[in-house]
PDB file as gemmi writes it, atoms N, CA and C in Angstrom:
CRYST1    1.000    1.000    1.000  90.00  90.00  90.00 P 1                      
ATOM      1  N   MET A   1       4.490   7.143  12.032  1.00  0.00           N  
ATOM      2  CA  MET A   1       3.531   7.154  10.945  1.00  0.00           C  
ATOM      3  C   MET A   1       2.984   5.743  10.773  1.00  0.00           C  
ATOM      4  N   ARG A   2       1.708   5.659  10.491  1.00  0.00           N  
ATOM      5  CA  ARG A   2       1.078   4.359  10.230  1.00  0.00           C  
ATOM      6  C   ARG A   2       0.889   4.242   8.721  1.00  0.00           C  
ATOM      7  N   ILE A   3       1.386   3.143   8.157  1.00  0.00           N  
ATOM      8  CA  ILE A   3       1.307   2.944   6.712  1.00  0.00           C  
ATOM      9  C   ILE A   3       0.701   1.581   6.393  1.00  0.00           C  
ATOM     10  N   ALA A   4       0.250   1.446   5.160  1.00  0.00           N  
ATOM     11  CA  ALA A   4      -0.193   0.160   4.626  1.00  0.00           C  
ATOM     12  C   ALA A   4       0.703  -0.175   3.443  1.00  0.00           C  
ATOM     13  N   VAL A   5       1.139  -1.434   3.380  1.00  0.00           N  
ATOM     14  CA  VAL A   5       2.038  -1.873   2.317  1.00  0.00           C  
ATOM     15  C   VAL A   5       1.432  -3.093   1.646  1.00  0.00           C  
ATOM     16  N   SER A   6       1.390  -3.094   0.308  1.00  0.00           N  
ATOM     17  CA  SER A   6       0.935  -4.279  -0.421  1.00  0.00           C  
ATOM     18  C   SER A   6       2.068  -5.295  -0.391  1.00  0.00           C  
ATOM     19  N   ALA A   7       1.754  -6.510   0.052  1.00  0.00           N  
ATOM     20  CA  ALA A   7       2.809  -7.494   0.269  1.00  0.00           C  
ATOM     21  C   ALA A   7       2.421  -8.862  -0.279  1.00  0.00           C  
ATOM     22  N   ALA A   8       3.457  -9.618  -0.620  1.00  0.00           N  
ATOM     23  CA  ALA A   8       3.259 -10.991  -1.090  1.00  0.00           C  
ATOM     24  C   ALA A   8       3.117 -11.963   0.072  1.00  0.00           C  
ATOM     25  N   GLY A   9       3.551 -11.560   1.265  1.00  0.00           N  
ATOM     26  CA  GLY A   9       3.488 -12.427   2.444  1.00  0.00           C  
ATOM     27  C   GLY A   9       3.082 -11.648   3.678  1.00  0.00           C  
ATOM     28  N   GLN A  10       3.174 -12.320   4.824  1.00  0.00           N  
ATOM     29  CA  GLN A  10       2.633 -11.781   6.065  1.00  0.00           C  
ATOM     30  C   GLN A  10       3.642 -11.059   6.959  1.00  0.00           C  
ATOM     31  N   THR A  11       4.888 -10.916   6.512  1.00  0.00           N  
ATOM     32  CA  THR A  11       5.908 -10.286   7.344  1.00  0.00           C  
ATOM     33  C   THR A  11       6.623  -9.188   6.560  1.00  0.00           C  
ATOM     34  N   CYS A  12       7.350  -8.349   7.299  1.00  0.00           N  
ATOM     35  CA  CYS A  12       8.052  -7.232   6.659  1.00  0.00           C  
ATOM     36  C   CYS A  12       9.253  -7.668   5.832  1.00  0.00           C  
ATOM     37  N   ASP A  13       9.663  -8.928   5.937  1.00  0.00           N  
ATOM     38  CA  ASP A  13      10.731  -9.397   5.050  1.00  0.00           C  
ATOM     39  C   ASP A  13      10.163 -10.026   3.776  1.00  0.00           C  
ATOM     40  N   SER A  14       8.831  -9.952   3.609  1.00  0.00           N  
ATOM     41  CA  SER A  14       8.171 -10.413   2.379  1.00  0.00           C  
ATOM     42  C   SER A  14       8.436  -9.430   1.253  1.00  0.00           C  
ATOM     43  N   GLN A  15       8.275  -9.897   0.038  1.00  0.00           N  
ATOM     44  CA  GLN A  15       8.388  -9.027  -1.128  1.00  0.00           C  
ATOM     45  C   GLN A  15       7.203  -8.068  -1.184  1.00  0.00           C  
ATOM     46  N   LEU A  16       7.488  -6.841  -1.585  1.00  0.00           N  
ATOM     47  CA  LEU A  16       6.439  -5.880  -1.859  1.00  0.00           C  
ATOM     48  C   LEU A  16       5.667  -6.396  -3.079  1.00  0.00           C  
ATOM     49  N   HIS A  17       4.352  -6.352  -3.022  1.00  0.00           N  
ATOM     50  CA  HIS A  17       3.553  -6.845  -4.143  1.00  0.00           C  
ATOM     51  C   HIS A  17       3.403  -5.740  -5.185  1.00  0.00           C  
ATOM     52  N   PRO A  18       3.514  -6.076  -6.470  1.00  0.00           N  
ATOM     53  CA  PRO A  18       3.483  -5.048  -7.515  1.00  0.00           C  
ATOM     54  C   PRO A  18       2.107  -4.463  -7.811  1.00  0.00           C  
ATOM     55  N   GLN A  19       1.025  -5.083  -7.304  1.00  0.00           N  
ATOM     56  CA  GLN A  19      -0.319  -4.586  -7.590  1.00  0.00           C  
ATOM     57  C   GLN A  19      -1.077  -4.355  -6.296  1.00  0.00           C  
ATOM     58  N   PHE A  20      -1.511  -3.140  -6.085  1.00  0.00           N  
ATOM     59  CA  PHE A  20      -2.212  -2.788  -4.859  1.00  0.00           C  
ATOM     60  C   PHE A  20      -3.529  -3.565  -4.697  1.00  0.00           C  
ATOM     61  N   GLY A  21      -4.409  -3.477  -5.664  1.00  0.00           N  
ATOM     62  CA  GLY A  21      -5.729  -4.100  -5.543  1.00  0.00           C  
ATOM     63  C   GLY A  21      -5.719  -5.611  -5.469  1.00  0.00           C  
ATOM     64  N   ARG A  22      -4.722  -6.244  -6.060  1.00  0.00           N  
ATOM     65  CA  ARG A  22      -4.670  -7.709  -6.131  1.00  0.00           C  
ATOM     66  C   ARG A  22      -3.635  -8.337  -5.199  1.00  0.00           C  
ATOM     67  N   CYS A  23      -3.031  -7.539  -4.324  1.00  0.00           N  
ATOM     68  CA  CYS A  23      -2.033  -8.103  -3.405  1.00  0.00           C  
ATOM     69  C   CYS A  23      -2.704  -9.097  -2.456  1.00  0.00           C  
ATOM     70  N   PRO A  24      -2.026 -10.181  -2.107  1.00  0.00           N  
ATOM     71  CA  PRO A  24      -2.630 -11.141  -1.182  1.00  0.00           C  
ATOM     72  C   PRO A  24      -2.678 -10.645   0.264  1.00  0.00           C  
ATOM     73  N   TRP A  25      -1.747  -9.759   0.625  1.00  0.00           N  
ATOM     74  CA  TRP A  25      -1.662  -9.282   2.008  1.00  0.00           C  
ATOM     75  C   TRP A  25      -1.481  -7.776   2.047  1.00  0.00           C  
ATOM     76  N   LEU A  26      -2.061  -7.183   3.055  1.00  0.00           N  
ATOM     77  CA  LEU A  26      -1.778  -5.801   3.421  1.00  0.00           C  
ATOM     78  C   LEU A  26      -1.055  -5.861   4.756  1.00  0.00           C  
ATOM     79  N   LEU A  27       0.050  -5.154   4.848  1.00  0.00           N  
ATOM     80  CA  LEU A  27       0.754  -5.058   6.115  1.00  0.00           C  
ATOM     81  C   LEU A  27       0.567  -3.644   6.640  1.00  0.00           C  
ATOM     82  N   PHE A  28      -0.035  -3.529   7.809  1.00  0.00           N  
ATOM     83  CA  PHE A  28      -0.198  -2.244   8.465  1.00  0.00           C  
ATOM     84  C   PHE A  28       0.975  -2.099   9.421  1.00  0.00           C  
ATOM     85  N   VAL A  29       1.792  -1.075   9.173  1.00  0.00           N  
ATOM     86  CA  VAL A  29       3.071  -0.947   9.868  1.00  0.00           C  
ATOM     87  C   VAL A  29       3.172   0.417  10.544  1.00  0.00           C  
ATOM     88  N   ASP A  30       3.640   0.404  11.787  1.00  0.00           N  
ATOM     89  CA  ASP A  30       4.017   1.630  12.481  1.00  0.00           C  
ATOM     90  C   ASP A  30       5.484   1.851  12.138  1.00  0.00           C  
ATOM     91  N   THR A  31       5.794   2.913  11.415  1.00  0.00           N  
ATOM     92  CA  THR A  31       7.172   3.107  10.941  1.00  0.00           C  
ATOM     93  C   THR A  31       8.146   3.424  12.068  1.00  0.00           C  
ATOM     94  N   ASP A  32       7.657   3.878  13.211  1.00  0.00           N  
ATOM     95  CA  ASP A  32       8.546   4.168  14.338  1.00  0.00           C  
ATOM     96  C   ASP A  32       9.023   2.894  15.033  1.00  0.00           C  
ATOM     97  N   THR A  33       8.104   1.944  15.196  1.00  0.00           N  
ATOM     98  CA  THR A  33       8.443   0.714  15.927  1.00  0.00           C  
ATOM     99  C   THR A  33       8.627  -0.495  15.023  1.00  0.00           C  
ATOM    100  N   ARG A  34       8.178  -0.389  13.786  1.00  0.00           N  
ATOM    101  CA  ARG A  34       8.148  -1.483  12.814  1.00  0.00           C  
ATOM    102  C   ARG A  34       7.187  -2.598  13.229  1.00  0.00           C  
ATOM    103  N   ALA A  35       6.277  -2.298  14.158  1.00  0.00           N  
ATOM    104  CA  ALA A  35       5.229  -3.261  14.497  1.00  0.00           C  
ATOM    105  C   ALA A  35       4.382  -3.472  13.247  1.00  0.00           C  
ATOM    106  N   CYS A  36       4.096  -4.740  12.956  1.00  0.00           N  
ATOM    107  CA  CYS A  36       3.454  -5.108  11.693  1.00  0.00           C  
ATOM    108  C   CYS A  36       2.201  -5.937  11.957  1.00  0.00           C  
ATOM    109  N   GLU A  37       1.091  -5.501  11.368  1.00  0.00           N  
ATOM    110  CA  GLU A  37      -0.168  -6.236  11.468  1.00  0.00           C  
ATOM    111  C   GLU A  37      -0.568  -6.719  10.072  1.00  0.00           C  
ATOM    112  N   PRO A  38      -0.456  -8.031   9.804  1.00  0.00           N  
ATOM    113  CA  PRO A  38      -0.865  -8.535   8.485  1.00  0.00           C  
ATOM    114  C   PRO A  38      -2.384  -8.737   8.417  1.00  0.00           C  
ATOM    115  N   VAL A  39      -2.955  -8.341   7.287  1.00  0.00           N  
ATOM    116  CA  VAL A  39      -4.383  -8.520   7.045  1.00  0.00           C  
ATOM    117  C   VAL A  39      -4.536  -9.079   5.633  1.00  0.00           C  
ATOM    118  N   ALA A  40      -5.223 -10.211   5.527  1.00  0.00           N  
ATOM    119  CA  ALA A  40      -5.468 -10.801   4.211  1.00  0.00           C  
ATOM    120  C   ALA A  40      -6.353  -9.866   3.392  1.00  0.00           C  
ATOM    121  N   ASN A  41      -6.006  -9.684   2.122  1.00  0.00           N  
ATOM    122  CA  ASN A  41      -6.780  -8.837   1.223  1.00  0.00           C  
ATOM    123  C   ASN A  41      -7.984  -9.619   0.713  1.00  0.00           C  
ATOM    124  N   ILE A  42      -9.119  -9.406   1.338  1.00  0.00           N  
ATOM    125  CA  ILE A  42     -10.329 -10.132   0.961  1.00  0.00           C  
ATOM    126  C   ILE A  42     -10.895  -9.658  -0.376  1.00  0.00           C  
ATOM    127  N   CYS A  43     -10.375  -8.560  -0.901  1.00  0.00           N  
ATOM    128  CA  CYS A  43     -10.855  -8.010  -2.172  1.00  0.00           C  
ATOM    129  C   CYS A  43     -10.060  -8.509  -3.380  1.00  0.00           C  
ATOM    130  N   ALA A  44      -8.963  -9.201  -3.144  1.00  0.00           N  
ATOM    131  CA  ALA A  44      -8.041  -9.571  -4.224  1.00  0.00           C  
ATOM    132  C   ALA A  44      -8.682 -10.417  -5.319  1.00  0.00           C  
ATOM    133  N   GLU A  45      -9.648 -11.225  -4.975  1.00  0.00           N  
ATOM    134  CA  GLU A  45     -10.254 -12.133  -5.949  1.00  0.00           C  
ATOM    135  C   GLU A  45     -11.550 -11.607  -6.563  1.00  0.00           C  
ATOM    136  N   LEU A  46     -11.932 -10.386  -6.234  1.00  0.00           N  
ATOM    137  CA  LEU A  46     -13.138  -9.816  -6.842  1.00  0.00           C  
ATOM    138  C   LEU A  46     -12.946  -9.660  -8.345  1.00  0.00           C  
ATOM    139  N   GLU A  47     -14.006  -9.908  -9.108  1.00  0.00           N  
ATOM    140  CA  GLU A  47     -13.910  -9.733 -10.559  1.00  0.00           C  
ATOM    141  C   GLU A  47     -13.693  -8.277 -10.921  1.00  0.00           C  
ATOM    142  N   VAL A  48     -14.420  -7.396 -10.276  1.00  0.00           N  
ATOM    143  CA  VAL A  48     -14.264  -5.955 -10.478  1.00  0.00           C  
ATOM    144  C   VAL A  48     -14.277  -5.263  -9.121  1.00  0.00           C  
ATOM    145  N   GLY A  49     -13.619  -4.126  -9.042  1.00  0.00           N  
ATOM    146  CA  GLY A  49     -13.666  -3.329  -7.822  1.00  0.00           C  
ATOM    147  C   GLY A  49     -12.671  -3.695  -6.749  1.00  0.00           C  
ATOM    148  N   ALA A  50     -11.658  -4.505  -7.086  1.00  0.00           N  
ATOM    149  CA  ALA A  50     -10.679  -4.894  -6.066  1.00  0.00           C  
ATOM    150  C   ALA A  50      -9.937  -3.684  -5.518  1.00  0.00           C  
ATOM    151  N   GLY A  51      -9.519  -2.783  -6.386  1.00  0.00           N  
ATOM    152  CA  GLY A  51      -8.782  -1.603  -5.944  1.00  0.00           C  
ATOM    153  C   GLY A  51      -9.610  -0.699  -5.053  1.00  0.00           C  
ATOM    154  N   ILE A  52     -10.868  -0.505  -5.416  1.00  0.00           N  
ATOM    155  CA  ILE A  52     -11.760   0.327  -4.610  1.00  0.00           C  
ATOM    156  C   ILE A  52     -11.998  -0.325  -3.251  1.00  0.00           C  
ATOM    157  N   GLY A  53     -12.252  -1.624  -3.262  1.00  0.00           N  
ATOM    158  CA  GLY A  53     -12.522  -2.340  -2.020  1.00  0.00           C  
ATOM    159  C   GLY A  53     -11.355  -2.311  -1.056  1.00  0.00           C  
ATOM    160  N   VAL A  54     -10.167  -2.613  -1.562  1.00  0.00           N  
ATOM    161  CA  VAL A  54      -8.994  -2.629  -0.690  1.00  0.00           C  
ATOM    162  C   VAL A  54      -8.646  -1.215  -0.233  1.00  0.00           C  
ATOM    163  N   SER A  55      -8.929  -0.217  -1.042  1.00  0.00           N  
ATOM    164  CA  SER A  55      -8.706   1.170  -0.638  1.00  0.00           C  
ATOM    165  C   SER A  55      -9.573   1.534   0.559  1.00  0.00           C  
ATOM    166  N   GLN A  56     -10.798   1.058   0.557  1.00  0.00           N  
ATOM    167  CA  GLN A  56     -11.692   1.332   1.689  1.00  0.00           C  
ATOM    168  C   GLN A  56     -11.204   0.624   2.950  1.00  0.00           C  
ATOM    169  N   VAL A  57     -10.721  -0.609   2.803  1.00  0.00           N  
ATOM    170  CA  VAL A  57     -10.148  -1.333   3.948  1.00  0.00           C  
ATOM    171  C   VAL A  57      -8.986  -0.533   4.535  1.00  0.00           C  
ATOM    172  N   VAL A  58      -8.112  -0.062   3.664  1.00  0.00           N  
ATOM    173  CA  VAL A  58      -6.946   0.720   4.102  1.00  0.00           C  
ATOM    174  C   VAL A  58      -7.392   2.005   4.795  1.00  0.00           C  
ATOM    175  N   ALA A  59      -8.345   2.713   4.205  1.00  0.00           N  
ATOM    176  CA  ALA A  59      -8.838   3.961   4.797  1.00  0.00           C  
ATOM    177  C   ALA A  59      -9.454   3.703   6.174  1.00  0.00           C  
ATOM    178  N   ASP A  60     -10.154   2.588   6.319  1.00  0.00           N  
ATOM    179  CA  ASP A  60     -10.775   2.239   7.601  1.00  0.00           C  
ATOM    180  C   ASP A  60      -9.746   1.944   8.692  1.00  0.00           C  
ATOM    181  N   HIS A  61      -8.514   1.619   8.292  1.00  0.00           N  
ATOM    182  CA  HIS A  61      -7.440   1.341   9.258  1.00  0.00           C  
ATOM    183  C   HIS A  61      -6.675   2.601   9.667  1.00  0.00           C  
ATOM    184  N   GLY A  62      -7.069   3.742   9.165  1.00  0.00           N  
ATOM    185  CA  GLY A  62      -6.495   5.005   9.604  1.00  0.00           C  
ATOM    186  C   GLY A  62      -5.021   5.189   9.312  1.00  0.00           C  
ATOM    187  N   VAL A  63      -4.605   4.883   8.089  1.00  0.00           N  
ATOM    188  CA  VAL A  63      -3.194   5.047   7.737  1.00  0.00           C  
ATOM    189  C   VAL A  63      -2.927   6.425   7.143  1.00  0.00           C  
ATOM    190  N   ASP A  64      -1.656   6.800   7.179  1.00  0.00           N  
ATOM    191  CA  ASP A  64      -1.221   8.067   6.601  1.00  0.00           C  
ATOM    192  C   ASP A  64      -0.735   7.901   5.167  1.00  0.00           C  
ATOM    193  N   ALA A  65      -0.238   6.696   4.846  1.00  0.00           N  
ATOM    194  CA  ALA A  65       0.373   6.476   3.532  1.00  0.00           C  
ATOM    195  C   ALA A  65       0.224   5.021   3.104  1.00  0.00           C  
ATOM    196  N   VAL A  66       0.335   4.814   1.791  1.00  0.00           N  
ATOM    197  CA  VAL A  66       0.347   3.479   1.187  1.00  0.00           C  
ATOM    198  C   VAL A  66       1.635   3.341   0.385  1.00  0.00           C  
ATOM    199  N   LEU A  67       2.295   2.187   0.527  1.00  0.00           N  
ATOM    200  CA  LEU A  67       3.459   1.834  -0.286  1.00  0.00           C  
ATOM    201  C   LEU A  67       3.062   0.638  -1.121  1.00  0.00           C  
ATOM    202  N   SER A  68       3.251   0.739  -2.441  1.00  0.00           N  
ATOM    203  CA  SER A  68       2.845  -0.342  -3.322  1.00  0.00           C  
ATOM    204  C   SER A  68       3.563  -0.206  -4.654  1.00  0.00           C  
ATOM    205  N   GLY A  69       3.271  -1.159  -5.529  1.00  0.00           N  
ATOM    206  CA  GLY A  69       3.689  -1.050  -6.916  1.00  0.00           C  
ATOM    207  C   GLY A  69       2.650  -0.194  -7.616  1.00  0.00           C  
ATOM    208  N   ASP A  70       1.939  -0.764  -8.557  1.00  0.00           N  
ATOM    209  CA  ASP A  70       0.928  -0.020  -9.296  1.00  0.00           C  
ATOM    210  C   ASP A  70      -0.346   0.173  -8.482  1.00  0.00           C  
ATOM    211  N   VAL A  71      -0.901   1.368  -8.573  1.00  0.00           N  
ATOM    212  CA  VAL A  71      -2.183   1.717  -7.955  1.00  0.00           C  
ATOM    213  C   VAL A  71      -3.056   2.278  -9.066  1.00  0.00           C  
ATOM    214  N   GLY A  72      -4.215   1.662  -9.272  1.00  0.00           N  
ATOM    215  CA  GLY A  72      -5.106   2.103 -10.336  1.00  0.00           C  
ATOM    216  C   GLY A  72      -5.766   3.429 -10.039  1.00  0.00           C  
ATOM    217  N   PRO A  73      -6.359   4.052 -11.071  1.00  0.00           N  
ATOM    218  CA  PRO A  73      -6.951   5.389 -10.905  1.00  0.00           C  
ATOM    219  C   PRO A  73      -8.131   5.432  -9.936  1.00  0.00           C  
ATOM    220  N   LYS A  74      -8.931   4.398  -9.872  1.00  0.00           N  
ATOM    221  CA  LYS A  74     -10.070   4.402  -8.938  1.00  0.00           C  
ATOM    222  C   LYS A  74      -9.582   4.260  -7.496  1.00  0.00           C  
ATOM    223  N   ALA A  75      -8.612   3.382  -7.285  1.00  0.00           N  
ATOM    224  CA  ALA A  75      -8.021   3.249  -5.949  1.00  0.00           C  
ATOM    225  C   ALA A  75      -7.333   4.546  -5.555  1.00  0.00           C  
ATOM    226  N   TYR A  76      -6.659   5.167  -6.506  1.00  0.00           N  
ATOM    227  CA  TYR A  76      -5.996   6.451  -6.265  1.00  0.00           C  
ATOM    228  C   TYR A  76      -7.004   7.485  -5.759  1.00  0.00           C  
ATOM    229  N   GLU A  77      -8.144   7.575  -6.409  1.00  0.00           N  
ATOM    230  CA  GLU A  77      -9.170   8.544  -6.020  1.00  0.00           C  
ATOM    231  C   GLU A  77      -9.678   8.288  -4.606  1.00  0.00           C  
ATOM    232  N   VAL A  78      -9.932   7.024  -4.271  1.00  0.00           N  
ATOM    233  CA  VAL A  78     -10.425   6.697  -2.928  1.00  0.00           C  
ATOM    234  C   VAL A  78      -9.373   7.024  -1.876  1.00  0.00           C  
ATOM    235  N   LEU A  79      -8.135   6.610  -2.131  1.00  0.00           N  
ATOM    236  CA  LEU A  79      -7.069   6.830  -1.149  1.00  0.00           C  
ATOM    237  C   LEU A  79      -6.773   8.315  -0.948  1.00  0.00           C  
ATOM    238  N   THR A  80      -6.578   9.033  -2.042  1.00  0.00           N  
ATOM    239  CA  THR A  80      -6.254  10.459  -1.896  1.00  0.00           C  
ATOM    240  C   THR A  80      -7.449  11.232  -1.345  1.00  0.00           C  
ATOM    241  N   GLY A  81      -8.656  10.785  -1.668  1.00  0.00           N  
ATOM    242  CA  GLY A  81      -9.851  11.401  -1.105  1.00  0.00           C  
ATOM    243  C   GLY A  81      -9.936  11.231   0.399  1.00  0.00           C  
ATOM    244  N   ALA A  82      -9.315  10.173   0.909  1.00  0.00           N  
ATOM    245  CA  ALA A  82      -9.272   9.917   2.354  1.00  0.00           C  
ATOM    246  C   ALA A  82      -8.049  10.568   3.001  1.00  0.00           C  
ATOM    247  N   GLY A  83      -7.282  11.331   2.223  1.00  0.00           N  
ATOM    248  CA  GLY A  83      -6.119  12.015   2.767  1.00  0.00           C  
ATOM    249  C   GLY A  83      -4.883  11.137   2.909  1.00  0.00           C  
ATOM    250  N   ILE A  84      -4.857  10.021   2.180  1.00  0.00           N  
ATOM    251  CA  ILE A  84      -3.743   9.073   2.246  1.00  0.00           C  
ATOM    252  C   ILE A  84      -2.777   9.348   1.098  1.00  0.00           C  
ATOM    253  N   THR A  85      -1.498   9.476   1.421  1.00  0.00           N  
ATOM    254  CA  THR A  85      -0.460   9.676   0.418  1.00  0.00           C  
ATOM    255  C   THR A  85      -0.026   8.322  -0.121  1.00  0.00           C  
ATOM    256  N   ILE A  86       0.158   8.231  -1.430  1.00  0.00           N  
ATOM    257  CA  ILE A  86       0.559   6.973  -2.073  1.00  0.00           C  
ATOM    258  C   ILE A  86       1.986   7.105  -2.579  1.00  0.00           C  
ATOM    259  N   TYR A  87       2.795   6.095  -2.269  1.00  0.00           N  
ATOM    260  CA  TYR A  87       4.176   6.050  -2.757  1.00  0.00           C  
ATOM    261  C   TYR A  87       4.339   4.793  -3.601  1.00  0.00           C  
ATOM    262  N   ARG A  88       4.739   4.983  -4.844  1.00  0.00           N  
ATOM    263  CA  ARG A  88       4.992   3.848  -5.738  1.00  0.00           C  
ATOM    264  C   ARG A  88       6.429   3.391  -5.535  1.00  0.00           C  
ATOM    265  N   CYS A  89       6.578   2.097  -5.307  1.00  0.00           N  
ATOM    266  CA  CYS A  89       7.887   1.515  -5.032  1.00  0.00           C  
ATOM    267  C   CYS A  89       8.361   0.690  -6.226  1.00  0.00           C  
ATOM    268  N   PRO A  90       9.667   0.586  -6.405  1.00  0.00           N  
ATOM    269  CA  PRO A  90      10.189  -0.214  -7.509  1.00  0.00           C  
ATOM    270  C   PRO A  90       9.973  -1.700  -7.258  1.00  0.00           C  
ATOM    271  N   PRO A  91       9.922  -2.496  -8.308  1.00  0.00           N  
ATOM    272  CA  PRO A  91       9.743  -3.943  -8.142  1.00  0.00           C  
ATOM    273  C   PRO A  91      10.985  -4.598  -7.542  1.00  0.00           C  
ATOM    274  N   GLY A  92      10.759  -5.765  -6.946  1.00  0.00           N  
ATOM    275  CA  GLY A  92      11.872  -6.594  -6.481  1.00  0.00           C  
ATOM    276  C   GLY A  92      12.451  -6.221  -5.130  1.00  0.00           C  
ATOM    277  N   ILE A  93      11.747  -5.418  -4.346  1.00  0.00           N  
ATOM    278  CA  ILE A  93      12.246  -5.081  -3.017  1.00  0.00           C  
ATOM    279  C   ILE A  93      11.327  -5.668  -1.955  1.00  0.00           C  
ATOM    280  N   THR A  94      11.822  -5.734  -0.741  1.00  0.00           N  
ATOM    281  CA  THR A  94      11.010  -6.224   0.369  1.00  0.00           C  
ATOM    282  C   THR A  94      10.232  -5.067   0.991  1.00  0.00           C  
ATOM    283  N   VAL A  95       9.297  -5.433   1.840  1.00  0.00           N  
ATOM    284  CA  VAL A  95       8.538  -4.422   2.573  1.00  0.00           C  
ATOM    285  C   VAL A  95       9.489  -3.591   3.433  1.00  0.00           C  
ATOM    286  N   ASP A  96      10.428  -4.244   4.130  1.00  0.00           N  
ATOM    287  CA  ASP A  96      11.408  -3.516   4.940  1.00  0.00           C  
ATOM    288  C   ASP A  96      12.205  -2.521   4.102  1.00  0.00           C  
ATOM    289  N   GLN A  97      12.621  -2.927   2.918  1.00  0.00           N  
ATOM    290  CA  GLN A  97      13.380  -2.036   2.049  1.00  0.00           C  
ATOM    291  C   GLN A  97      12.532  -0.852   1.594  1.00  0.00           C  
ATOM    292  N   ALA A  98      11.256  -1.092   1.327  1.00  0.00           N  
ATOM    293  CA  ALA A  98      10.354  -0.004   0.939  1.00  0.00           C  
ATOM    294  C   ALA A  98      10.202   1.001   2.083  1.00  0.00           C  
ATOM    295  N   ILE A  99      10.065   0.497   3.300  1.00  0.00           N  
ATOM    296  CA  ILE A  99       9.944   1.385   4.464  1.00  0.00           C  
ATOM    297  C   ILE A  99      11.235   2.170   4.659  1.00  0.00           C  
ATOM    298  N   ASP A 100      12.376   1.507   4.495  1.00  0.00           N  
ATOM    299  CA  ASP A 100      13.666   2.207   4.599  1.00  0.00           C  
ATOM    300  C   ASP A 100      13.750   3.344   3.591  1.00  0.00           C  
ATOM    301  N   ARG A 101      13.308   3.095   2.367  1.00  0.00           N  
ATOM    302  CA  ARG A 101      13.343   4.131   1.322  1.00  0.00           C  
ATOM    303  C   ARG A 101      12.405   5.286   1.656  1.00  0.00           C  
ATOM    304  N   LEU A 102      11.237   4.959   2.213  1.00  0.00           N  
ATOM    305  CA  LEU A 102      10.308   6.009   2.617  1.00  0.00           C  
ATOM    306  C   LEU A 102      10.942   6.892   3.693  1.00  0.00           C  
ATOM    307  N   GLN A 103      11.522   6.263   4.694  1.00  0.00           N  
ATOM    308  CA  GLN A 103      12.115   7.020   5.798  1.00  0.00           C  
ATOM    309  C   GLN A 103      13.343   7.816   5.370  1.00  0.00           C  
ATOM    310  N   ALA A 104      14.021   7.360   4.337  1.00  0.00           N  
ATOM    311  CA  ALA A 104      15.193   8.081   3.823  1.00  0.00           C  
ATOM    312  C   ALA A 104      14.804   9.208   2.867  1.00  0.00           C  
ATOM    313  N   GLY A 105      13.514   9.326   2.567  1.00  0.00           N  
ATOM    314  CA  GLY A 105      13.055  10.362   1.642  1.00  0.00           C  
ATOM    315  C   GLY A 105      13.315  10.031   0.183  1.00  0.00           C  
ATOM    316  N   ALA A 106      13.530   8.744  -0.110  1.00  0.00           N  
ATOM    317  CA  ALA A 106      13.861   8.322  -1.469  1.00  0.00           C  
ATOM    318  C   ALA A 106      12.635   7.998  -2.320  1.00  0.00           C  
ATOM    319  N   LEU A 107      11.435   8.081  -1.762  1.00  0.00           N  
ATOM    320  CA  LEU A 107      10.209   7.821  -2.515  1.00  0.00           C  
ATOM    321  C   LEU A 107       9.443   9.122  -2.698  1.00  0.00           C  
ATOM    322  N   GLN A 108       8.876   9.291  -3.868  1.00  0.00           N  
ATOM    323  CA  GLN A 108       8.082  10.478  -4.171  1.00  0.00           C  
ATOM    324  C   GLN A 108       6.599  10.104  -4.169  1.00  0.00           C  
ATOM    325  N   PRO A 109       5.740  10.993  -3.680  1.00  0.00           N  
ATOM    326  CA  PRO A 109       4.300  10.720  -3.730  1.00  0.00           C  
ATOM    327  C   PRO A 109       3.821  10.536  -5.163  1.00  0.00           C  
ATOM    328  N   LEU A 110       2.945   9.582  -5.356  1.00  0.00           N  
ATOM    329  CA  LEU A 110       2.363   9.299  -6.668  1.00  0.00           C  
ATOM    330  C   LEU A 110       1.318  10.361  -6.987  1.00  0.00           C  
ATOM    331  N   GLN A 111       1.370  10.849  -8.208  1.00  0.00           N  
ATOM    332  CA  GLN A 111       0.362  11.794  -8.676  1.00  0.00           C  
ATOM    333  C   GLN A 111      -0.092  11.345 -10.044  1.00  0.00           C  
ATOM    334  N   ILE A 112      -1.392  11.092 -10.174  1.00  0.00           N  
ATOM    335  CA  ILE A 112      -1.963  10.704 -11.464  1.00  0.00           C  
ATOM    336  C   ILE A 112      -2.520  11.957 -12.109  1.00  0.00           C  
ATOM    337  N   ARG A 113      -2.090  12.208 -13.320  1.00  0.00           N  
ATOM    338  CA  ARG A 113      -2.556  13.388 -14.048  1.00  0.00           C  
ATOM    339  C   ARG A 113      -3.878  13.120 -14.731  1.00  0.00           C  
ATOM    340  N   ARG A 114      -4.736  14.100 -14.686  1.00  0.00           N  
ATOM    341  CA  ARG A 114      -6.029  14.041 -15.364  1.00  0.00           C  
ATOM    342  C   ARG A 114      -5.952  14.895 -16.629  1.00  0.00           C  
ATOM    343  N   PHE A 115      -6.458  14.374 -17.721  1.00  0.00           N  
ATOM    344  CA  PHE A 115      -6.464  15.127 -18.981  1.00  0.00           C  
ATOM    345  C   PHE A 115      -7.868  15.519 -19.353  1.00  0.00           C  
TER     346      PHE A 115                                                      
END                                                                             
């Protein structure tokens, strides 16, 4: 599976970043091999639309899932509209730990309720 992870640094031993749209790095990871491609989040400093912008970057990379902390409702719409599953991860873990939890089935897909 190919995933995108919001990260504080450029490697899988970096901390998972708590905010999807404002993360400094996106790590594109093949979960079978753990091959990791770091990409700087060029949308992180936008005044508005960071979540939408980074969601489009992720969708363009052809991932199956996103692992992150918080994902806003607009980013959620773009990602799920592209068929990408979002998994919210707890704070204080590394990217490797988040991937381990995903592979162990310990993460549940994020669902935002509409009222």
